[in-house]
C-alpha positions in Angstrom: 44.2 134.9 -1.8 41.4 135.1 -3.9 39.8 138.6 -4.2 36.6 137.9 -5.5 34.0 138.2 -2.0 32.2 135.2 -0.7 28.4 135.7 -0.8 26.6 134.7 2.3 23.2 133.5 2.6 21.7 132.9 5.7 18.5 133.8 8.1 18.7 137.0 10.3 18.1 134.7 12.9 21.1 131.9 12.4 24.3 131.8 14.6 26.9 131.1 12.0 27.4 134.2 10.1 30.3 135.4 12.5 32.0 132.1 12.2 32.5 132.4 8.7 33.1 135.9 8.1 35.7 135.3 10.7 37.5 132.1 8.5 37.0 134.3 5.6 39.1 137.3 7.0 41.7 135.0 8.2 41.9 133.9 4.6 41.7 137.4 3.1 38.5 137.0 1.5 36.1 140.0 1.6 32.3 139.0 2.6 29.1 140.1 1.2 26.1 139.0 3.1 22.6 138.3 1.3 20.5 139.7 3.7 16.6 138.6 4.2 14.5 141.7 3.5 10.6 141.6 3.0 9.6 141.9 -0.9 8.3 145.7 -0.6 11.6 146.9 0.5 13.9 145.5 -1.5 15.4 148.2 -3.9 14.2 150.6 -1.4 17.0 149.8 1.5 20.7 150.6 1.9 21.8 147.1 2.0 24.5 145.5 -0.3 22.3 142.8 -1.2 18.5 142.4 0.0 17.0 139.4 -0.9 13.7 137.5 -0.2 14.1 134.0 1.0 10.6 133.0 0.1 10.9 133.8 -3.4 13.8 131.6 -4.6 13.9 132.2 -8.4 13.6 136.0 -7.8 16.5 135.4 -5.4 18.6 133.8 -7.6 18.1 136.5 -10.4 19.1 139.4 -8.2 22.2 137.9 -7.5 22.8 137.0 -10.7 22.2 140.8 -11.7 24.4 141.8 -8.9 27.4 139.3 -10.0 27.4 141.3 -13.0 29.2 144.7 -11.1 30.7 142.6 -8.5 31.9 139.2 -9.4 31.6 136.3 -6.4 33.9 134.0 -5.8 31.7 131.7 -4.2 28.0 131.6 -2.6 27.7 129.8 0.5 23.9 128.9 2.0 24.3 128.5 6.1 21.0 127.3 6.9 18.7 125.4 5.1 16.7 128.1 3.4 19.6 129.6 2.5 21.6 126.9 0.5 18.3 126.4 -1.8 18.8 130.0 -3.1 22.5 129.2 -3.0 22.3 126.0 -5.4 20.1 128.4 -7.6 22.2 131.4 -7.8 25.2 129.3 -8.1 23.5 127.2 -11.5 23.2 130.9 -12.8 26.6 132.7 -13.0 28.2 129.2 -13.0 29.8 128.5 -9.4 30.7 125.5 -8.1 27.6 124.1 -6.0 25.3 121.0 -5.6 22.5 121.2 -8.4 19.2 122.8 -7.1 16.9 119.7 -7.2 19.6 117.7 -5.2 19.7 121.0 -2.2 16.1 120.9 -2.6 15.8 117.3 -1.9 18.0 117.5 1.2 15.8 120.2 2.0 12.6 118.1 1.5 11.6 115.3 3.7 9.0 113.7 1.4 11.6 114.0 -1.6 14.4 113.3 0.5 12.6 109.6 1.8 11.5 109.0 -1.9 15.4 109.4 -3.1 16.3 107.1 -0.5 13.8 104.6 -1.2 14.5 104.5 -5.0 18.2 104.6 -4.4 18.1 101.6 -1.4 19.3 103.5 1.3 18.2 102.0 4.2 15.7 104.8 6.1 12.2 104.4 8.2 9.6 103.1 6.4 7.5 106.3 5.5 4.0 107.7 4.4 2.9 111.1 3.0 -0.2 113.0 4.0 -1.6 116.5 3.7 -3.5 118.2 6.7 -7.1 118.1 5.2 -6.9 114.6 4.9 -8.6 111.7 7.2 -6.9 112.3 10.5 -9.0 109.4 12.1 -8.6 107.1 9.7 -5.0 107.3 9.1 -4.6 107.2 13.1 -6.1 104.2 12.9 -3.9 102.5 9.6 -0.8 103.6 11.1 1.7 101.2 12.7 3.2 102.6 16.1 5.3 103.7 17.5 5.5 106.2 15.2 7.2 109.7 14.0 5.4 112.6 12.8 7.2 115.2 11.2 6.4 117.9 9.0 8.2 118.0 5.6 9.7 121.4 5.5 10.7 122.4 9.0 13.9 122.2 11.0 15.5 122.1 14.2 13.3 119.1 15.3 10.4 121.9 15.4 7.0 119.6 15.2 8.5 116.5 15.3 6.8 114.1 17.4 6.2 110.7 18.4 2.9 108.6 19.0 2.3 105.5 21.0 -1.4 105.1 19.6 -4.3 106.4 17.6 -5.7 108.5 20.9 -1.4 109.9 20.9 -1.6 110.2 16.9 -5.0 112.7 17.0 -3.3 114.9 19.7 0.2 115.3 17.8 -1.9 116.4 14.6 -3.7 118.4 16.8 -0.8 120.0 17.8 1.3 120.1 14.4 -1.6 121.9 12.8 -1.5 124.5 15.1 2.5 125.1 14.2 2.2 125.0 10.4 -0.9 127.8 10.8 1.8 130.4 9.6 3.9 128.4 7.7 3.7 127.8 4.0 3.7 123.8 4.9 0.7 121.7 5.2 2.4 118.4 4.7 3.8 115.9 7.3 5.3 112.0 6.8 4.6 109.3 9.4 7.6 107.2 9.8 8.3 104.0 11.6 9.9 105.0 14.5 13.8 103.3 14.5 14.9 102.4 18.0 18.5 102.9 19.3 21.6 105.4 19.7 21.7 108.5 17.5 25.1 109.9 15.7 25.6 113.2 14.1 28.1 112.9 10.9 29.8 116.1 9.8 31.7 115.7 6.6 32.9 117.7 3.0 31.6 116.2 -0.1 34.3 116.6 -2.5 33.1 114.8 -6.2 30.9 113.2 -4.6 33.2 111.2 -2.2 32.6 111.9 1.7 35.3 113.2 3.7 34.3 112.3 7.4 35.4 115.5 9.6 33.7 114.4 12.8 31.6 112.0 14.3 29.4 112.8 17.3 27.6 110.5 19.8 24.3 111.9 21.5 24.6 110.3 24.8 20.5 111.4 25.7 18.2 108.9 24.3 15.8 110.6 21.5 12.9 108.6 22.1 10.5 111.2 22.0 7.8 112.8 22.6 9.6 115.2 21.3 13.0 114.8 19.8 15.1 118.1 21.7 19.1 117.3 20.9 20.9 118.0 24.0 24.5 116.6 23.7 27.1 116.1 21.3 30.2 114.7 22.0 33.2 113.4 19.6 35.1 111.3 19.0 32.5 108.5 19.1 32.8 106.1 21.5 31.3 103.2 19.0 33.4 100.4 17.3 35.1 101.4 14.2 33.5 98.8 11.9 30.4 100.9 13.0 31.9 104.0 12.4 32.8 102.9 8.7 29.0 101.7 8.5 28.0 105.1 9.4 30.3 106.7 6.8 29.0 104.4 4.3 25.4 105.0 4.6 25.8 108.7 5.1 27.6 108.8 1.4 25.3 106.7 0.1 22.7 109.0 0.8 24.3 112.2 -0.2 24.5 109.9 -3.5 20.8 109.1 -3.4 20.1 113.2 -3.2 22.6 114.3 -5.4 25.1 116.2 -3.0 28.6 115.9 -4.7 30.5 119.1 -3.3 30.5 121.2 0.2 29.5 120.6 3.5 26.8 117.7 4.7 25.2 117.3 8.4 24.1 113.4 8.7 21.7 112.4 11.3 21.7 108.8 11.1 20.2 105.7 14.4 22.1 102.6 15.4 20.6 99.6 17.0 23.4 97.9 18.4 21.3 95.3 20.6 19.8 94.4 17.4 16.8 94.2 18.8 13.1 95.8 18.2 13.7 96.5 14.5 11.3 95.9 11.6 11.8 93.8 8.9 14.0 95.9 6.4 14.1 93.9 3.4 10.5 94.7 1.2 9.6 97.4 2.8 9.5 101.0 1.4 12.6 102.8 1.9 14.3 100.2 4.0 16.3 97.8 1.8 19.6 98.6 0.7 21.6 96.3 -2.3 24.9 95.7 -2.4 27.1 98.3 -4.5 30.6 99.5 -4.4 31.2 102.2 -2.0 34.7 103.6 -0.9 33.8 102.4 2.7 33.9 99.2 1.8 31.5 96.3 1.7 27.7 97.8 1.6 25.6 94.0 2.4 22.7 94.6 4.4 22.3 93.5 8.2 19.9 94.2 11.0 22.1 96.6 12.7 22.9 98.9 10.0 23.1 102.5 10.5 19.8 103.9 9.7 19.6 107.3 7.9 17.5 109.8 9.4 18.3 112.8 7.5 21.0 114.8 5.9 21.2 118.1 5.4 23.5 119.8 2.6 24.8 122.6 4.9 27.1 122.2 7.8 26.2 121.4 11.8 23.7 124.0 13.2 23.9 126.7 16.1 27.5 127.2 17.6 28.2 123.9 17.8 30.9 123.8 15.0 33.4 125.3 17.7 33.8 121.9 19.3 35.5 121.0 15.6 39.3 122.1 15.5 42.0 120.8 12.5 45.2 121.4 11.3 46.7 124.6 12.5 43.6 125.2 14.7 41.7 125.6 11.2 37.9 125.7 12.0 34.9 124.2 10.1 33.9 126.9 8.3 37.5 127.6 7.0 37.7 124.5 5.4 34.2 125.1 4.1 35.4 127.8 2.7 38.6 126.8 1.4 37.2 123.7 -0.5 34.4 126.5 -1.9 37.3 128.6 -3.6 39.3 125.5 -4.3 42.3 126.7 -2.1 44.1 123.8 -0.6 42.6 122.0 2.3 44.7 121.5 5.5 44.9 118.3 7.3 41.4 117.6 8.1 41.6 115.2 10.9 40.2 115.9 13.9 42.9 116.1 16.9 42.5 113.5 19.6 41.3 115.3 22.3 37.6 115.1 23.2 35.2 117.7 22.6 31.7 118.4 23.3 28.9 121.0 23.4 25.5 121.1 25.2 22.7 123.0 23.7 20.8 123.9 26.5 17.4 123.2 26.0 14.2 125.2 27.0 12.7 123.8 29.4 9.1 125.3 29.1 7.4 128.2 26.7 7.3 131.4 28.4 9.0 134.9 29.3 13.0 134.2 29.9 13.5 136.8 32.9 16.7 135.4 34.6 19.6 132.8 33.9 21.6 132.6 37.1 25.1 130.1 38.1 26.7 131.0 34.7 30.1 131.8 36.6 29.8 128.5 38.9 29.0 126.7 35.5 32.1 128.3 33.5 34.3 127.3 36.7 33.5 123.7 36.3 36.9 121.5 35.2 37.0 121.2 31.3 34.4 123.9 30.3 36.1 126.2 27.6 32.3 128.5 27.0 29.5 129.5 27.9 27.7 131.2 25.5 24.0 132.4 25.9 21.8 133.5 22.9 18.2 133.7 24.3 17.4 137.2 25.3 16.5 138.2 28.6 12.6 139.4 29.1 12.1 137.7 26.0 9.3 135.1 24.9 11.0 131.6 24.3 9.5 128.4 22.9 10.1 125.1 23.9 9.8 121.8 21.1 7.7 121.2 19.4 7.1 124.6 18.6 10.2 126.0 19.1 13.1 125.6 17.2 15.9 127.3 19.3 18.5 126.8 22.3 18.7 128.9 25.4 22.6 128.5 24.5 26.0 126.7 24.4 28.2 125.4 26.9 31.1 124.0 25.4 33.9 121.0 27.0 37.4 119.8 26.2 39.0 116.9 27.9 41.1 114.2 27.4 37.8 111.6 27.0 34.4 111.5 25.8 33.0 110.4 29.0 35.2 113.0 30.7 33.3 116.0 28.6 30.0 114.5 28.9 30.3 115.2 33.0 31.5 118.6 32.8 29.3 119.8 30.1 26.4 117.8 32.5 28.0 119.3 36.1 28.0 122.6 34.2 24.3 122.7 33.2 22.8 121.1 36.3 24.5 124.6 38.1 22.3 126.7 35.7 19.1 128.5 37.2 16.9 129.3 34.7 13.5 131.2 35.4 10.7 131.4 33.1 7.5 132.8 33.9 4.7 131.2 32.1 2.5 133.0 30.0 -0.6 134.0 31.8 1.8 135.7 34.6 2.8 138.4 32.3 -0.3 138.6 29.5 
């Protein structure tokens, strides 16, 4: 087994690190964490590898210097900020990874939309704006319904639907407050695409997409905010629709230049073929035919539409729903690929699995969560993981970017898994005190 350590790059708030550390331990690979440290403390703290996640070039330089005395076997970015540093550092020390410009395109939503439009990948028509523009004028000329989203935030933070100019102005005021402490002052205005939403988990290998799982999202994501709740796999969608989803996802990855490692894609599919814009001739919507390992690429009004694709694996603790040959985790597959080790069978078992990302119902002080034991006794529920801390302030969307925790289920069918997740969630009694009650 490899002796060179694996460098994991992730923010201090990620849920993902332990799963990767456990997978690396199973493979006998030592792990080093690239820890996010404020710039004044870099060089002054006793950490294996302190880096500044806000300064990508400097962080890549620090990793390059570290690798001179501690050669690394691979670098993995576990969240969006980590992938940017991993790409820059891997390029410096000649380790396999996506090019920095490809990873940036998977992080910056405006750049992503431009790449999709240039490559003919079907995605919403969009317009790019800055907060200091004439917002009332933008509202007056926007086509509704629309979706407003900041260009660099993640986890649906700041993503809002507007159905008319009045709502548009209110949403931008809210977005302005969200971005007041962020290094982002840009946003997109996109056409709202009706339909069901799915999430695709895959591995890119020399530019080819290997689909690991396709998740249905049974709750409608129609706004005004876009809080994800339930993921269930395998998908109930017809085989030809699933093939079309994979085809579009592979084209999207190619458009950004993603050639290796995990990808997590979000797409929409309008199964009724109604209320869709005229794709052909609109910026970012027309997909000309081209070869694909997933078959014919001819366009149709019901084809899947790319929402986003990220150069990382699924977020939160959701990867616990995925197990492959010999109980291999998603994280182990990713590490095996990074170290060019033989991959086990990456076909998911036929058992249905699902996860509910427990939503935060409102902003305030989390004081109690009751009903956990009753929820855990619901048939098919395998685990309930609460990640929010009691007596801490939590934020609902669109200001927030996290969940109360996760409920996991496994069963014979996706519908049975979904039912179990909903029943377990209904038994939780969550107490949140409004801000004015504790200020």
